[in-house]
C-alpha positions, 0 to 999 in steps of 0.5 A: 499500499502506498504511503503519502507524504505531505509537506509540513504546513509552515513550509508553505509560508517560506520560500522552500527553494531558497531555504534548500539552496542555502542549506545545500550551499552550506553543505558544499562550501567546504568542497567548493572552496577546497583549493583556497582552503589548502592554500590557506593551510600552507600559508598559515601553517607553513605546510607543503601542498601534500600536508596542506591537502591532508589537513584540510581533507579532514573536513571531507572525513568529517563530512563522510562520517556525518553522512553515515551516522547522522541520517537516523538522528536527523530524521528523529530531531531535525530541528535540534540537529540542524540548529546545533549544526549551524552554530557549530559550523559558524564557531568552527569557521570563526575558531579556525581564524585563531587556530595556529596549531596543527591538531586544533585546525584539523579538528575544527575542519573535521567537526565542520565536515560533520556539520556540513553533513547534517545540512546535506542530509536534511536537503535530502530528507526534504526532497525524498520521493518529491514528485517534482525532485528533478526540477527542484534539484536543478534550482537548488544546485544552481543557487547553492552553486552560485552562492558557493562559487560566488564566494570562491570567485570573490575571495580569489580576487583577494589573494592576501585575504584568502591566505590569512585568518581573514578567510575564515572570518569571511566564511564564518560571516557567510555561514551566519547569513546563510544560517538564518534562512537554512535554519527553517529547512526542518519545516520542509521535512515531509510529514507522514500522514496516517494511512487509511487502512493498516498495511499488512505485516509482511508489506510493513516489514518489507518497507522497513528494510528496502533493497537497493535496486539495480537502477540505483546501482547503475545510477551510483555507476554514473556518479562514480564516472562523472565525479572521477572525471570532474574531480580529476580535471580539477585536480590538474587544472592549475598544472594545465594552465601553467603549461599554457603559460598562464599566471597562477592568479589568472588560473584561479580566477578563470577556474572560479568563473568557469565553476560559477557559470557551469552551475547554470548547467543544472537547469538543463533538465528542467527546460521544457524541451528537455523535460521529457527527454531524460535519457537524451539529456544525460547522453548529451551532458556526458558527451559535452563533458567528454568533448570538454576534456579533450578541448581543455587538454589540447587548448592553446589559449586562455579563452579555450582553457576557460570555455572548455572548463565551463562546458565541462562544469555545465555538463557535470551539473546537468548530470548531477541534477538528473542523478539527484532527482532520480535518487530523490524520487526513490529515497524514502527518508534521505538515506539513499542521498546520504549513501550517494554522497559516500560514493561520490567521495570514493569517486572523487578520491579515485579521480583526483589520485588517478588524474594526478598520476596520469598527468605526470606519467602519460601527460594530457593524453593520458587524462583524456583517455581516462576521462573518455573511457570513464564517461563512455562507460557511464552512458549506458548505465545512466540510460539504463537507470533512467529507463527503469521504472520505479517500484510500485510501493514507492513513497510519494512526497506531495510537497508543494515546494516550488 
């Protein structure tokens, strides 16, 4: 028997898309600004690039741990866990400005990662089984991306600020501003309505422990392919810029702007002409990513460097909007999205390490071949996942969030 969800009444009094976007922006700020955070750790703690990457990466470890342990607690106490996470996140950003010791710096970044995971989990819970999840994900990815990438772009224009304690003060202020909106995200959590007829015991038992279907595994395969390519290219993008003779400040600015503009790709699945053609959109977005990687590593000018990176980002976020909407449509309570985040961390790690070694050993050609193979393998998986039909016992969240 189907169970229907309805949004909590207070959610209709606010702008749900803005609330979800602010929450997601706070959840992804650490990953989006990671290049700046690594540079800051190098300057303030006097570390080399490898050490700075490792200590800053503790934020990702905290986020991974949070996505594993927080979903049950967030479902039981959404308001309390969200409020605590926002307060702790702002405190961690502010205290990092004063952290001059390696151990304290690392601990604060790990706690910040756990807090960011709570916000990611909350967005997943709010959009679980939403009838309009795909369109909402497009807007959430766009607005949250503009916030995070906008902060990245602005801070990149002031290298002196990004290299000292003022970076963390700025992030603390940004966190507090966004928190005033994101604090309302628990009001968007769907409320389970009482069923008209009690479900049979066997059905209830089956629903309590749903199995992950083949379509979800295929979607996760696309996550791995797309994220590994995106992370791999991002990891060696500065090196490619240096090969073109571009100064580091110019490289940073171009990459920040390309990230900012690339988020508009998240709206592609919501375009009227593509609304009913998910398979075509998926295939086209993956093809754009592949062509962009080839152009990026064969670029001979700053213009091609910038345009190809922008198109790569746009294709990537179009794929993410489709996949996040797909996962949310099958997600009962946000658990699947949290598990998907864990999958993406593995993909990011593999792509970053693999691309770095390939770029050193085989040059740009090696990275291009790796990317094309990964994206080619992702295409049939994505098409197969999108063609699969949802189960008859799916839960429907009828929230009217715009």
